[in-house]
MIKELO-774484 format. One record per residue: residue number from 1; z negated, x negated, y of N, C-alpha, C in turn; residue in one letter. Coordinates in pm, 1 decimal, always signed. Example, Ala and Ser with C-alpha at 12.3 -4.5 7.8 and 13.67 -1.06 7.14 Angstrom:
! residues 2
(marse 1,(-780.0,-1319.0,-569.0),(-780.0,-1230.0,-450.0),(-780.0,-1320.0,-330.0),a)
(marse 2,(-708.0,-1285.0,-225.0),(-714.0,-1367.0,-106.0),(-787.0,-1290.0,+3.0),s)
//
This chain:
! residues 68
(marse 1,(-0.1,-82.4,-119.1),(-0.8,-0.2,+0.1),(+0.2,-86.1,+127.0),x)
(marse 2,(-70.9,-200.9,+122.8),(-74.4,-286.0,+239.3),(+65.9,-344.5,+265.9),x)
(marse 3,(+137.3,-375.8,+159.8),(+271.7,-428.3,+173.7),(+362.3,-326.0,+243.2),x)
(marse 4,(+347.3,-202.2,+213.9),(+427.8,-99.5,+277.9),(+399.6,-88.2,+426.3),x)
(marse 5,(+275.6,-104.0,+465.3),(+238.9,-101.7,+607.5),(+299.5,-219.6,+680.9),x)
(marse 6,(+295.6,-333.9,+622.0),(+355.5,-452.8,+686.5),(+504.7,-444.3,+694.7),x)
(marse 7,(+567.1,-377.4,+603.8),(+713.9,-359.1,+604.7),(+751.3,-251.7,+708.9),x)
(marse 8,(+670.7,-145.2,+719.7),(+705.0,-29.3,+804.1),(+704.9,-63.1,+950.8),x)
(marse 9,(+598.8,-127.4,+1000.1),(+585.0,-148.7,+1142.2),(+693.4,-235.9,+1206.1),x)
(marse 10,(+725.5,-352.5,+1151.6),(+821.7,-435.6,+1219.4),(+963.6,-370.0,+1226.2),x)
(marse 11,(+996.8,-292.9,+1128.5),(+1131.9,-236.9,+1126.5),(+1142.0,-101.2,+1194.9),x)
(marse 12,(+1033.5,-25.4,+1197.6),(+1039.8,+107.4,+1258.7),(+946.0,+124.1,+1374.7),x)
(marse 13,(+835.6,+57.4,+1379.2),(+734.7,+77.4,+1487.7),(+771.3,+6.8,+1614.0),x)
(marse 14,(+804.1,-121.7,+1608.4),(+831.5,-201.0,+1728.0),(+955.5,-149.1,+1804.7),x)
(marse 15,(+1062.6,-118.2,+1736.8),(+1178.5,-61.8,+1811.6),(+1146.3,+68.2,+1883.8),x)
(marse 16,(+1063.9,+153.9,+1825.0),(+1027.1,+281.6,+1891.5),(+938.3,+251.1,+2013.6),x)
(marse 17,(+850.6,+157.1,+2001.1),(+763.5,+118.6,+2113.3),(+850.5,+63.2,+2226.4),x)
(marse 18,(+946.4,-25.8,+2192.9),(+1032.5,-80.0,+2296.3),(+1121.0,+25.9,+2356.4),x)
(marse 19,(+1170.1,+122.1,+2279.3),(+1253.1,+229.7,+2331.9),(+1180.2,+313.3,+2429.7),x)
(marse 20,(+1055.2,+346.8,+2397.5),(+976.3,+434.2,+2484.6),(+884.2,+356.3,+2581.3),x)
(marse 21,(+910.7,+230.2,+2599.8),(+829.5,+149.1,+2691.1),(+824.0,+209.4,+2831.8),x)
(marse 22,(+934.7,+257.1,+2893.5),(+921.1,+319.6,+3022.2),(+829.0,+441.6,+3024.1),x)
(marse 23,(+833.2,+521.3,+2921.8),(+744.9,+639.7,+2913.6),(+598.8,+594.7,+2894.9),x)
(marse 24,(+575.1,+494.2,+2817.8),(+440.8,+440.9,+2797.8),(+381.7,+387.9,+2927.5),x)
(marse 25,(+465.6,+313.2,+3005.5),(+419.5,+263.2,+3133.4),(+393.2,+375.1,+3229.5),x)
(marse 26,(+479.7,+475.8,+3232.4),(+455.6,+590.0,+3323.6),(+328.9,+664.3,+3284.1),x)
(marse 27,(+301.7,+675.9,+3158.2),(+178.3,+744.4,+3112.9),(+56.3,+658.2,+3153.5),x)
(marse 28,(+63.9,+530.1,+3137.6),(-46.7,+440.8,+3174.9),(-73.5,+440.4,+3322.7),x)
(marse 29,(+32.0,+456.4,+3402.3),(+16.2,+456.7,+3548.6),(-7.0,+594.0,+3606.6),x)
(marse 30,(-12.9,+696.1,+3524.1),(-38.1,+837.9,+3564.1),(+65.8,+881.9,+3670.7),x)
(marse 31,(+190.5,+860.2,+3637.3),(+297.5,+896.7,+3731.6),(+309.4,+1046.5,+3747.0),x)
(marse 32,(+343.1,+1093.0,+3869.4),(+364.5,+1236.7,+3893.7),(+485.8,+1287.4,+3814.2),x)
(marse 33,(+587.9,+1203.5,+3803.0),(+713.1,+1242.0,+3735.1),(+717.4,+1199.5,+3592.0),x)
(marse 34,(+603.4,+1208.6,+3523.8),(+597.7,+1162.1,+3381.3),(+695.5,+1236.8,+3295.6),x)
(marse 35,(+704.6,+1366.0,+3308.3),(+796.9,+1442.5,+3224.5),(+940.6,+1404.3,+3250.5),x)
(marse 36,(+978.1,+1387.2,+3374.4),(+1114.8,+1348.7,+3409.7),(+1149.6,+1212.1,+3355.5),x)
(marse 37,(+1053.5,+1119.6,+3366.7),(+1077.1,+984.1,+3315.6),(+1089.6,+989.5,+3164.4),x)
(marse 38,(+1004.3,+1067.4,+3098.2),(+1015.7,+1076.9,+2952.9),(+1149.6,+1138.6,+2909.3),x)
(marse 39,(+1194.1,+1242.2,+2980.9),(+1320.0,+1306.7,+2941.9),(+1437.3,+1212.8,+2963.0),x)
(marse 40,(+1435.9,+1138.4,+3078.0),(+1541.1,+1038.9,+3102.0),(+1539.0,+935.0,+2992.9),x)
(marse 41,(+1423.4,+888.4,+2959.0),(+1409.1,+786.3,+2856.3),(+1451.2,+841.8,+2719.9),x)
(marse 42,(+1416.1,+962.6,+2688.4),(+1451.5,+1023.8,+2558.8),(+1603.8,+1042.7,+2543.9),x)
(marse 43,(+1664.6,+1100.2,+2648.6),(+1806.9,+1137.6,+2633.7),(+1900.5,+1022.7,+2671.8),x)
(marse 44,(+1864.5,+937.7,+2767.5),(+1956.5,+835.7,+2812.5),(+1907.8,+692.6,+2786.0),x)
(marse 45,(+1798.9,+682.5,+2717.0),(+1739.4,+550.1,+2686.9),(+1827.7,+467.0,+2594.6),x)
(marse 46,(+1911.4,+531.6,+2517.1),(+2001.0,+459.2,+2426.0),(+2102.7,+375.0,+2504.1),x)
(marse 47,(+2134.6,+420.2,+2624.7),(+2222.7,+339.0,+2711.7),(+2134.1,+241.6,+2785.4),x)
(marse 48,(+2179.2,+123.8,+2801.3),(+2097.8,+21.9,+2869.5),(+2069.1,+63.5,+3012.8),x)
(marse 49,(+2163.3,+122.9,+3079.8),(+2144.8,+163.9,+3219.5),(+2036.0,+271.0,+3231.4),x)
(marse 50,(+2041.2,+371.1,+3143.2),(+1936.7,+474.6,+3145.5),(+1799.5,+421.5,+3118.3),x)
(marse 51,(+1789.1,+326.0,+3027.0),(+1657.9,+266.1,+2994.8),(+1606.3,+184.1,+3113.5),x)
(marse 52,(+1693.1,+110.3,+3180.7),(+1652.4,+27.5,+3294.8),(+1611.6,+115.7,+3410.4),x)
(marse 53,(+1684.8,+227.0,+3435.9),(+1649.6,+318.1,+3545.3),(+1512.1,+382.1,+3516.9),x)
(marse 54,(+1487.2,+418.8,+3390.1),(+1357.6,+477.3,+3354.6),(+1250.5,+374.8,+3369.6),x)
(marse 55,(+1274.4,+255.6,+3335.4),(+1172.3,+144.3,+3346.6),(+1138.0,+119.4,+3492.5),x)
(marse 56,(+1241.6,+111.7,+3577.9),(+1216.2,+86.3,+3721.2),(+1140.9,+207.7,+3783.3),x)
(marse 57,(+1183.8,+327.5,+3745.6),(+1114.5,+447.4,+3795.5),(+968.9,+452.0,+3755.6),x)
(marse 58,(+943.4,+410.6,+3629.5),(+805.1,+411.1,+3581.6),(+720.5,+304.4,+3649.1),x)
(marse 59,(+783.0,+193.7,+3684.5),(+707.3,+77.5,+3739.4),(+686.8,+86.9,+3889.9),x)
(marse 60,(+768.4,+159.4,+3960.9),(+753.0,+162.4,+4106.3),(+636.4,+252.6,+4145.8),x)
(marse 61,(+583.4,+227.1,+4265.4),(+469.6,+302.9,+4315.4),(+511.2,+443.9,+4366.5),x)
(marse 62,(+426.4,+540.7,+4345.4),(+451.9,+671.9,+4395.7),(+432.7,+676.0,+4548.1),x)
(marse 63,(+519.0,+746.5,+4614.8),(+501.2,+771.2,+4758.5),(+396.9,+881.9,+4775.6),x)
(marse 64,(+300.6,+856.5,+4862.3),(+197.9,+965.7,+4878.5),(+259.9,+1095.2,+4925.8),x)
(marse 65,(+217.2,+1204.6,+4871.0),(+268.4,+1338.4,+4903.4),(+206.4,+1382.1,+5036.9),x)
(marse 66,(+289.0,+1438.2,+5123.5),(+238.4,+1488.4,+5250.1),(+179.4,+1627.0,+5229.0),x)
(marse 67,(+59.5,+1646.8,+5279.5),(-5.0,+1777.1,+5267.2),(-5.2,+1840.3,+5404.9),x)
(marse 68,(+47.6,+1963.5,+5412.3),(+49.9,+2031.8,+5541.0),(-44.5,+2141.6,+5545.7),x)
//
């Protein structure tokens, strides 16, 4: 059973973590647009451009919302 765990993570776990890295960063930073970043990452993350846009969006600072 231990052998199966060591086989499973490198081939299936790490690529999923890398694919969803922008969503993980957005979640860790408590971004307002978390759902939008996740959806962009989920649907367009397979393209390098979509993944990079999601990563930049997740890493940049939120602009404070104006309250009137």
